[in-house]
PDB file of N, CA, C and O in Angstrom:
ATOM      1  N   MET A   1      -3.697  -3.678   8.923  1.00  0.00           N
ATOM      2  CA  MET A   1      -4.867  -3.034   8.383  1.00  0.00           C
ATOM      3  C   MET A   1      -4.914  -3.268   6.874  1.00  0.00           C
ATOM      4  O   MET A   1      -3.898  -3.177   6.186  1.00  0.00           O
ATOM      5  N   TYR A   2      -6.099  -3.566   6.382  1.00  0.00           N
ATOM      6  CA  TYR A   2      -6.255  -3.723   4.942  1.00  0.00           C
ATOM      7  C   TYR A   2      -6.186  -2.359   4.271  1.00  0.00           C
ATOM      8  O   TYR A   2      -6.844  -1.410   4.697  1.00  0.00           O
ATOM      9  N   VAL A   3      -5.391  -2.273   3.229  1.00  0.00           N
ATOM     10  CA  VAL A   3      -5.264  -1.052   2.443  1.00  0.00           C
ATOM     11  C   VAL A   3      -6.010  -1.219   1.131  1.00  0.00           C
ATOM     12  O   VAL A   3      -6.775  -0.345   0.724  1.00  0.00           O
ATOM     13  N   CYS A   4      -5.782  -2.346   0.473  1.00  0.00           N
ATOM     14  CA  CYS A   4      -6.425  -2.637  -0.811  1.00  0.00           C
ATOM     15  C   CYS A   4      -7.489  -3.707  -0.593  1.00  0.00           C
ATOM     16  O   CYS A   4      -7.180  -4.875  -0.358  1.00  0.00           O
ATOM     17  N   LEU A   5      -8.734  -3.287  -0.676  1.00  0.00           N
ATOM     18  CA  LEU A   5      -9.826  -4.234  -0.474  1.00  0.00           C
ATOM     19  C   LEU A   5     -10.027  -5.130  -1.691  1.00  0.00           C
ATOM     20  O   LEU A   5     -10.462  -6.273  -1.552  1.00  0.00           O
ATOM     21  N   CYS A   6      -9.717  -4.627  -2.870  1.00  0.00           N
ATOM     22  CA  CYS A   6      -9.886  -5.427  -4.094  1.00  0.00           C
ATOM     23  C   CYS A   6      -8.959  -6.643  -4.096  1.00  0.00           C
ATOM     24  O   CYS A   6      -9.368  -7.745  -4.462  1.00  0.00           O
ATOM     25  N   ASN A   7      -7.705  -6.430  -3.682  1.00  0.00           N
ATOM     26  CA  ASN A   7      -6.710  -7.499  -3.707  1.00  0.00           C
ATOM     27  C   ASN A   7      -6.431  -8.094  -2.329  1.00  0.00           C
ATOM     28  O   ASN A   7      -5.740  -9.107  -2.222  1.00  0.00           O
ATOM     29  N   GLY A   8      -6.955  -7.485  -1.292  1.00  0.00           N
ATOM     30  CA  GLY A   8      -6.730  -7.989   0.061  1.00  0.00           C
ATOM     31  C   GLY A   8      -5.330  -7.738   0.582  1.00  0.00           C
ATOM     32  O   GLY A   8      -4.810  -8.540   1.358  1.00  0.00           O
ATOM     33  N   TYR A   9      -4.698  -6.626   0.166  1.00  0.00           N
ATOM     34  CA  TYR A   9      -3.344  -6.316   0.622  1.00  0.00           C
ATOM     35  C   TYR A   9      -3.395  -5.508   1.907  1.00  0.00           C
ATOM     36  O   TYR A   9      -4.179  -4.569   2.047  1.00  0.00           O
ATOM     37  N   ARG A  10      -2.540  -5.899   2.838  1.00  0.00           N
ATOM     38  CA  ARG A  10      -2.430  -5.208   4.126  1.00  0.00           C
ATOM     39  C   ARG A  10      -1.271  -4.210   4.077  1.00  0.00           C
ATOM     40  O   ARG A  10      -0.369  -4.318   3.246  1.00  0.00           O
ATOM     41  N   SER A  11      -1.321  -3.254   4.974  1.00  0.00           N
ATOM     42  CA  SER A  11      -0.266  -2.238   5.030  1.00  0.00           C
ATOM     43  C   SER A  11       1.099  -2.879   5.258  1.00  0.00           C
ATOM     44  O   SER A  11       2.095  -2.436   4.685  1.00  0.00           O
ATOM     45  N   SER A  12       1.152  -3.910   6.083  1.00  0.00           N
ATOM     46  CA  SER A  12       2.433  -4.566   6.365  1.00  0.00           C
ATOM     47  C   SER A  12       3.015  -5.232   5.119  1.00  0.00           C
ATOM     48  O   SER A  12       4.229  -5.216   4.918  1.00  0.00           O
ATOM     49  N   GLU A  13       2.161  -5.812   4.287  1.00  0.00           N
ATOM     50  CA  GLU A  13       2.633  -6.438   3.044  1.00  0.00           C
ATOM     51  C   GLU A  13       3.187  -5.396   2.082  1.00  0.00           C
ATOM     52  O   GLU A  13       4.223  -5.607   1.452  1.00  0.00           O
ATOM     53  N   ILE A  14       2.493  -4.279   1.975  1.00  0.00           N
ATOM     54  CA  ILE A  14       2.931  -3.204   1.085  1.00  0.00           C
ATOM     55  C   ILE A  14       4.261  -2.645   1.566  1.00  0.00           C
ATOM     56  O   ILE A  14       5.181  -2.440   0.774  1.00  0.00           O
ATOM     57  N   GLU A  15       4.357  -2.399   2.864  1.00  0.00           N
ATOM     58  CA  GLU A  15       5.585  -1.857   3.450  1.00  0.00           C
ATOM     59  C   GLU A  15       6.766  -2.806   3.241  1.00  0.00           C
ATOM     60  O   GLU A  15       7.827  -2.380   2.786  1.00  0.00           O
ATOM     61  N   GLN A  16       6.591  -4.075   3.567  1.00  0.00           N
ATOM     62  CA  GLN A  16       7.673  -5.054   3.439  1.00  0.00           C
ATOM     63  C   GLN A  16       8.109  -5.234   1.991  1.00  0.00           C
ATOM     64  O   GLN A  16       9.304  -5.331   1.713  1.00  0.00           O
ATOM     65  N   THR A  17       7.160  -5.278   1.073  1.00  0.00           N
ATOM     66  CA  THR A  17       7.485  -5.472  -0.338  1.00  0.00           C
ATOM     67  C   THR A  17       8.217  -4.260  -0.893  1.00  0.00           C
ATOM     68  O   THR A  17       9.167  -4.406  -1.661  1.00  0.00           O
ATOM     69  N   ALA A  18       7.785  -3.069  -0.512  1.00  0.00           N
ATOM     70  CA  ALA A  18       8.450  -1.846  -0.964  1.00  0.00           C
ATOM     71  C   ALA A  18       9.890  -1.803  -0.476  1.00  0.00           C
ATOM     72  O   ALA A  18      10.801  -1.490  -1.242  1.00  0.00           O
ATOM     73  N   ARG A  19      10.095  -2.115   0.795  1.00  0.00           N
ATOM     74  CA  ARG A  19      11.452  -2.100   1.358  1.00  0.00           C
ATOM     75  C   ARG A  19      12.340  -3.166   0.723  1.00  0.00           C
ATOM     76  O   ARG A  19      13.468  -2.885   0.318  1.00  0.00           O
ATOM     77  N   ALA A  20      11.828  -4.377   0.641  1.00  0.00           N
ATOM     78  CA  ALA A  20      12.631  -5.501   0.139  1.00  0.00           C
ATOM     79  C   ALA A  20      13.043  -5.308  -1.315  1.00  0.00           C
ATOM     80  O   ALA A  20      14.152  -5.671  -1.707  1.00  0.00           O
ATOM     81  N   GLY A  21      12.148  -4.737  -2.108  1.00  0.00           N
ATOM     82  CA  GLY A  21      12.435  -4.579  -3.531  1.00  0.00           C
ATOM     83  C   GLY A  21      12.938  -3.210  -3.922  1.00  0.00           C
ATOM     84  O   GLY A  21      13.244  -2.973  -5.091  1.00  0.00           O
ATOM     85  N   GLY A  22      13.030  -2.294  -2.955  1.00  0.00           N
ATOM     86  CA  GLY A  22      13.435  -0.932  -3.263  1.00  0.00           C
ATOM     87  C   GLY A  22      12.430  -0.234  -4.172  1.00  0.00           C
ATOM     88  O   GLY A  22      12.795   0.629  -4.970  1.00  0.00           O
ATOM     89  N   LEU A  23      11.164  -0.615  -4.043  1.00  0.00           N
ATOM     90  CA  LEU A  23      10.116  -0.099  -4.921  1.00  0.00           C
ATOM     91  C   LEU A  23       9.500   1.167  -4.335  1.00  0.00           C
ATOM     92  O   LEU A  23       9.276   1.259  -3.128  1.00  0.00           O
ATOM     93  N   THR A  24       9.227   2.143  -5.203  1.00  0.00           N
ATOM     94  CA  THR A  24       8.667   3.413  -4.755  1.00  0.00           C
ATOM     95  C   THR A  24       7.306   3.722  -5.368  1.00  0.00           C
ATOM     96  O   THR A  24       6.700   4.740  -5.035  1.00  0.00           O
ATOM     97  N   CYS A  25       6.825   2.877  -6.241  1.00  0.00           N
ATOM     98  CA  CYS A  25       5.560   3.089  -6.937  1.00  0.00           C
ATOM     99  C   CYS A  25       4.548   2.026  -6.511  1.00  0.00           C
ATOM    100  O   CYS A  25       4.857   0.835  -6.554  1.00  0.00           O
ATOM    101  N   PRO A  26       3.344   2.436  -6.100  1.00  0.00           N
ATOM    102  CA  PRO A  26       2.349   1.448  -5.681  1.00  0.00           C
ATOM    103  C   PRO A  26       2.053   0.383  -6.736  1.00  0.00           C
ATOM    104  O   PRO A  26       1.871  -0.786  -6.397  1.00  0.00           O
ATOM    105  N   VAL A  27       2.003   0.767  -7.988  1.00  0.00           N
ATOM    106  CA  VAL A  27       1.708  -0.210  -9.043  1.00  0.00           C
ATOM    107  C   VAL A  27       2.786  -1.290  -9.075  1.00  0.00           C
ATOM    108  O   VAL A  27       2.474  -2.472  -9.222  1.00  0.00           O
ATOM    109  N   LYS A  28       4.042  -0.898  -8.939  1.00  0.00           N
ATOM    110  CA  LYS A  28       5.146  -1.868  -8.941  1.00  0.00           C
ATOM    111  C   LYS A  28       5.093  -2.761  -7.702  1.00  0.00           C
ATOM    112  O   LYS A  28       5.377  -3.956  -7.784  1.00  0.00           O
ATOM    113  N   VAL A  29       4.732  -2.184  -6.559  1.00  0.00           N
ATOM    114  CA  VAL A  29       4.599  -2.976  -5.333  1.00  0.00           C
ATOM    115  C   VAL A  29       3.483  -3.998  -5.504  1.00  0.00           C
ATOM    116  O   VAL A  29       3.653  -5.165  -5.151  1.00  0.00           O
ATOM    117  N   TYR A  30       2.350  -3.574  -6.039  1.00  0.00           N
ATOM    118  CA  TYR A  30       1.227  -4.486  -6.249  1.00  0.00           C
ATOM    119  C   TYR A  30       1.603  -5.595  -7.221  1.00  0.00           C
ATOM    120  O   TYR A  30       1.256  -6.756  -7.005  1.00  0.00           O
ATOM    121  N   GLU A  31       2.311  -5.243  -8.289  1.00  0.00           N
ATOM    122  CA  GLU A  31       2.749  -6.266  -9.245  1.00  0.00           C
ATOM    123  C   GLU A  31       3.665  -7.276  -8.563  1.00  0.00           C
ATOM    124  O   GLU A  31       3.574  -8.475  -8.827  1.00  0.00           O
ATOM    125  N   ALA A  32       4.547  -6.796  -7.686  1.00  0.00           N
ATOM    126  CA  ALA A  32       5.438  -7.700  -6.951  1.00  0.00           C
ATOM    127  C   ALA A  32       4.651  -8.611  -6.010  1.00  0.00           C
ATOM    128  O   ALA A  32       5.083  -9.723  -5.709  1.00  0.00           O
ATOM    129  N   LEU A  33       3.507  -8.137  -5.553  1.00  0.00           N
ATOM    130  CA  LEU A  33       2.645  -8.945  -4.685  1.00  0.00           C
ATOM    131  C   LEU A  33       1.769  -9.909  -5.473  1.00  0.00           C
ATOM    132  O   LEU A  33       1.161 -10.809  -4.893  1.00  0.00           O
ATOM    133  N   GLY A  34       1.700  -9.730  -6.784  1.00  0.00           N
ATOM    134  CA  GLY A  34       0.969 -10.694  -7.600  1.00  0.00           C
ATOM    135  C   GLY A  34      -0.127 -10.154  -8.486  1.00  0.00           C
ATOM    136  O   GLY A  34      -0.639 -10.884  -9.335  1.00  0.00           O
ATOM    137  N   SER A  35      -0.507  -8.895  -8.318  1.00  0.00           N
ATOM    138  CA  SER A  35      -1.516  -8.321  -9.213  1.00  0.00           C
ATOM    139  C   SER A  35      -1.459  -6.804  -9.152  1.00  0.00           C
ATOM    140  O   SER A  35      -0.928  -6.226  -8.204  1.00  0.00           O
ATOM    141  N   GLY A  36      -2.005  -6.177 -10.160  1.00  0.00           N
ATOM    142  CA  GLY A  36      -2.040  -4.723 -10.197  1.00  0.00           C
ATOM    143  C   GLY A  36      -3.252  -4.185  -9.468  1.00  0.00           C
ATOM    144  O   GLY A  36      -4.117  -4.952  -9.046  1.00  0.00           O
ATOM    145  N   PRO A  37      -3.322  -2.862  -9.316  1.00  0.00           N
ATOM    146  CA  PRO A  37      -4.479  -2.264  -8.666  1.00  0.00           C
ATOM    147  C   PRO A  37      -5.736  -2.432  -9.514  1.00  0.00           C
ATOM    148  O   PRO A  37      -5.667  -2.522 -10.740  1.00  0.00           O
ATOM    149  N   CYS A  38      -6.871  -2.471  -8.850  1.00  0.00           N
ATOM    150  CA  CYS A  38      -8.160  -2.605  -9.555  1.00  0.00           C
ATOM    151  C   CYS A  38      -8.843  -1.246  -9.640  1.00  0.00           C
ATOM    152  O   CYS A  38      -8.765  -0.579 -10.672  1.00  0.00           O
ATOM    153  N   CYS A  39      -9.510  -0.831  -8.573  1.00  0.00           N
ATOM    154  CA  CYS A  39     -10.271   0.427  -8.615  1.00  0.00           C
ATOM    155  C   CYS A  39      -9.385   1.652  -8.393  1.00  0.00           C
ATOM    156  O   CYS A  39      -9.736   2.749  -8.828  1.00  0.00           O
ATOM    157  N   GLY A  40      -8.237   1.482  -7.721  1.00  0.00           N
ATOM    158  CA  GLY A  40      -7.300   2.578  -7.509  1.00  0.00           C
ATOM    159  C   GLY A  40      -7.556   3.439  -6.284  1.00  0.00           C
ATOM    160  O   GLY A  40      -6.778   4.352  -6.006  1.00  0.00           O
ATOM    161  N   THR A  41      -8.617   3.175  -5.550  1.00  0.00           N
ATOM    162  CA  THR A  41      -8.939   3.967  -4.365  1.00  0.00           C
ATOM    163  C   THR A  41      -7.820   3.923  -3.330  1.00  0.00           C
ATOM    164  O   THR A  41      -7.615   4.889  -2.595  1.00  0.00           O
ATOM    165  N   CYS A  42      -7.115   2.833  -3.273  1.00  0.00           N
ATOM    166  CA  CYS A  42      -6.085   2.616  -2.259  1.00  0.00           C
ATOM    167  C   CYS A  42      -4.729   3.224  -2.611  1.00  0.00           C
ATOM    168  O   CYS A  42      -3.854   3.302  -1.749  1.00  0.00           O
ATOM    169  N   LEU A  43      -4.538   3.650  -3.841  1.00  0.00           N
ATOM    170  CA  LEU A  43      -3.210   4.072  -4.284  1.00  0.00           C
ATOM    171  C   LEU A  43      -2.624   5.232  -3.476  1.00  0.00           C
ATOM    172  O   LEU A  43      -1.434   5.182  -3.164  1.00  0.00           O
ATOM    173  N   PRO A  44      -3.380   6.269  -3.120  1.00  0.00           N
ATOM    174  CA  PRO A  44      -2.780   7.321  -2.289  1.00  0.00           C
ATOM    175  C   PRO A  44      -2.310   6.808  -0.921  1.00  0.00           C
ATOM    176  O   PRO A  44      -1.249   7.208  -0.442  1.00  0.00           O
ATOM    177  N   THR A  45      -3.081   5.942  -0.304  1.00  0.00           N
ATOM    178  CA  THR A  45      -2.691   5.373   0.987  1.00  0.00           C
ATOM    179  C   THR A  45      -1.478   4.472   0.823  1.00  0.00           C
ATOM    180  O   THR A  45      -0.562   4.505   1.645  1.00  0.00           O
ATOM    181  N   ALA A  46      -1.467   3.670  -0.227  1.00  0.00           N
ATOM    182  CA  ALA A  46      -0.318   2.802  -0.496  1.00  0.00           C
ATOM    183  C   ALA A  46       0.938   3.642  -0.711  1.00  0.00           C
ATOM    184  O   ALA A  46       2.014   3.281  -0.235  1.00  0.00           O
ATOM    185  N   GLN A  47       0.809   4.756  -1.424  1.00  0.00           N
ATOM    186  CA  GLN A  47       1.965   5.626  -1.660  1.00  0.00           C
ATOM    187  C   GLN A  47       2.493   6.190  -0.351  1.00  0.00           C
ATOM    188  O   GLN A  47       3.706   6.281  -0.159  1.00  0.00           O
ATOM    189  N   GLU A  48       1.601   6.568   0.542  1.00  0.00           N
ATOM    190  CA  GLU A  48       2.002   7.080   1.853  1.00  0.00           C
ATOM    191  C   GLU A  48       2.776   6.014   2.637  1.00  0.00           C
ATOM    192  O   GLU A  48       3.790   6.319   3.264  1.00  0.00           O
ATOM    193  N   ILE A  49       2.305   4.788   2.601  1.00  0.00           N
ATOM    194  CA  ILE A  49       2.978   3.682   3.286  1.00  0.00           C
ATOM    195  C   ILE A  49       4.364   3.458   2.691  1.00  0.00           C
ATOM    196  O   ILE A  49       5.335   3.269   3.423  1.00  0.00           O
ATOM    197  N   ILE A  50       4.453   3.480   1.380  1.00  0.00           N
ATOM    198  CA  ILE A  50       5.730   3.282   0.687  1.00  0.00           C
ATOM    199  C   ILE A  50       6.700   4.408   1.027  1.00  0.00           C
ATOM    200  O   ILE A  50       7.868   4.154   1.323  1.00  0.00           O
ATOM    201  N   ASP A  51       6.225   5.649   0.985  1.00  0.00           N
ATOM    202  CA  ASP A  51       7.083   6.792   1.323  1.00  0.00           C
ATOM    203  C   ASP A  51       7.595   6.681   2.755  1.00  0.00           C
ATOM    204  O   ASP A  51       8.774   6.923   3.014  1.00  0.00           O
ATOM    205  N   ASP A  52       6.716   6.318   3.681  1.00  0.00           N
ATOM    206  CA  ASP A  52       7.120   6.150   5.078  1.00  0.00           C
ATOM    207  C   ASP A  52       8.143   5.027   5.226  1.00  0.00           C
ATOM    208  O   ASP A  52       9.096   5.147   5.996  1.00  0.00           O
ATOM    209  N   ALA A  53       7.946   3.946   4.495  1.00  0.00           N
ATOM    210  CA  ALA A  53       8.866   2.804   4.568  1.00  0.00           C
ATOM    211  C   ALA A  53      10.269   3.208   4.135  1.00  0.00           C
ATOM    212  O   ALA A  53      11.253   2.804   4.754  1.00  0.00           O
ATOM    213  N   HIS A  54      10.363   3.999   3.082  1.00  0.00           N
ATOM    214  CA  HIS A  54      11.676   4.408   2.584  1.00  0.00           C
ATOM    215  C   HIS A  54      12.290   5.539   3.405  1.00  0.00           C
ATOM    216  O   HIS A  54      13.494   5.784   3.331  1.00  0.00           O
ATOM    217  N   ALA A  55      11.462   6.223   4.183  1.00  0.00           N
ATOM    218  CA  ALA A  55      11.969   7.276   5.063  1.00  0.00           C
ATOM    219  C   ALA A  55      12.345   6.712   6.435  1.00  0.00           C
ATOM    220  O   ALA A  55      12.785   7.444   7.322  1.00  0.00           O
ATOM    221  N   GLY A  56      12.162   5.391   6.593  1.00  0.00           N
ATOM    222  CA  GLY A  56      12.519   4.747   7.848  1.00  0.00           C
ATOM    223  C   GLY A  56      11.460   4.851   8.922  1.00  0.00           C
ATOM    224  O   GLY A  56      11.724   4.567  10.090  1.00  0.00           O
ATOM    225  N   ARG A  57      10.261   5.257   8.534  1.00  0.00           N
ATOM    226  CA  ARG A  57       9.165   5.350   9.499  1.00  0.00           C
ATOM    227  C   ARG A  57       8.258   4.144   9.336  1.00  0.00           C
ATOM    228  O   ARG A  57       8.156   3.573   8.251  1.00  0.00           O
ATOM    229  N   SER A  58       7.606   3.763  10.415  1.00  0.00           N
ATOM    230  CA  SER A  58       6.589   2.715  10.337  1.00  0.00           C
ATOM    231  C   SER A  58       5.369   3.292   9.650  1.00  0.00           C
ATOM    232  O   SER A  58       5.114   4.494   9.713  1.00  0.00           O
ATOM    233  N   ALA A  59       4.622   2.424   8.995  1.00  0.00           N
ATOM    234  CA  ALA A  59       3.416   2.870   8.297  1.00  0.00           C
ATOM    235  C   ALA A  59       2.427   3.455   9.291  1.00  0.00           C
ATOM    236  O   ALA A  59       2.085   2.822  10.290  1.00  0.00           O
ATOM    237  N   LYS A  60       1.979   4.652   9.012  1.00  0.00           N
ATOM    238  CA  LYS A  60       0.977   5.311   9.847  1.00  0.00           C
ATOM    239  C   LYS A  60      -0.083   5.859   8.904  1.00  0.00           C
ATOM    240  O   LYS A  60       0.157   6.828   8.184  1.00  0.00           O
ATOM    241  N   ILE A  61      -1.222   5.252   8.910  1.00  0.00           N
ATOM    242  CA  ILE A  61      -2.291   5.643   8.008  1.00  0.00           C
ATOM    243  C   ILE A  61      -2.939   6.914   8.549  1.00  0.00           C
ATOM    244  O   ILE A  61      -3.440   6.931   9.674  1.00  0.00           O
ATOM    245  N   SER A  62      -2.927   7.976   7.745  1.00  0.00           N
ATOM    246  CA  SER A  62      -3.474   9.246   8.215  1.00  0.00           C
ATOM    247  C   SER A  62      -4.967   9.365   7.986  1.00  0.00           C
ATOM    248  O   SER A  62      -5.636  10.155   8.653  1.00  0.00           O
ATOM    249  N   ALA A  63      -5.499   8.589   7.051  1.00  0.00           N
ATOM    250  CA  ALA A  63      -6.936   8.661   6.769  1.00  0.00           C
ATOM    251  C   ALA A  63      -7.440   7.277   6.411  1.00  0.00           C
ATOM    252  O   ALA A  63      -6.750   6.501   5.749  1.00  0.00           O
ATOM    253  N   ALA A  64      -8.642   6.979   6.854  1.00  0.00           N
ATOM    254  CA  ALA A  64      -9.250   5.690   6.517  1.00  0.00           C
ATOM    255  C   ALA A  64      -9.731   5.723   5.078  1.00  0.00           C
ATOM    256  O   ALA A  64     -10.080   6.777   4.547  1.00  0.00           O
ATOM    257  N   LEU A  65      -9.742   4.569   4.466  1.00  0.00           N
ATOM    258  CA  LEU A  65     -10.263   4.474   3.107  1.00  0.00           C
ATOM    259  C   LEU A  65     -11.760   4.724   3.111  1.00  0.00           C
ATOM    260  O   LEU A  65     -12.457   4.285   4.027  1.00  0.00           O
ATOM    261  N   PRO A  66     -12.268   5.422   2.102  1.00  0.00           N
ATOM    262  CA  PRO A  66     -13.716   5.637   2.036  1.00  0.00           C
ATOM    263  C   PRO A  66     -14.499   4.330   2.034  1.00  0.00           C
ATOM    264  O   PRO A  66     -15.590   4.270   2.601  1.00  0.00           O
ATOM    265  N   LEU A  67     -13.973   3.298   1.416  1.00  0.00           N
ATOM    266  CA  LEU A  67     -14.671   2.023   1.344  1.00  0.00           C
ATOM    267  C   LEU A  67     -14.781   1.347   2.707  1.00  0.00           C
ATOM    268  O   LEU A  67     -15.696   0.558   2.939  1.00  0.00           O
ATOM    269  N   ALA A  68     -13.860   1.653   3.596  1.00  0.00           N
ATOM    270  CA  ALA A  68     -13.870   1.016   4.907  1.00  0.00           C
ATOM    271  C   ALA A  68     -15.094   1.435   5.724  1.00  0.00           C
ATOM    272  O   ALA A  68     -15.518   0.712   6.625  1.00  0.00           O
ATOM    273  N   ALA A  69     -15.654   2.594   5.411  1.00  0.00           N
ATOM    274  CA  ALA A  69     -16.812   3.083   6.147  1.00  0.00           C
ATOM    275  C   ALA A  69     -18.116   2.510   5.617  1.00  0.00           C
ATOM    276  O   ALA A  69     -19.151   2.603   6.277  1.00  0.00           O
ATOM    277  N   GLU A  70     -18.073   1.923   4.444  1.00  0.00           N
ATOM    278  CA  GLU A  70     -19.299   1.389   3.839  1.00  0.00           C
ATOM    279  C   GLU A  70     -19.683   0.063   4.425  1.00  0.00           C
ATOM    280  O   GLU A  70     -20.691  -0.519   4.024  1.00  0.00           O
TER     281      GLU A  70
END
């Protein structure tokens, strides 16, 4: 599932990058993927994915992004 529409980042990419790099901050994960956040709408969802990754849970998105409904 796409999490960041501005950069085209998927939940799996965010999860894998956070785990591999031991990263806990969405901005650092995005930088490791090649760019920083743009509008920031995705940051709460990205943080949830990162927290789940470090807690040993698979990413489970609890809410859809507002932009996804547009």
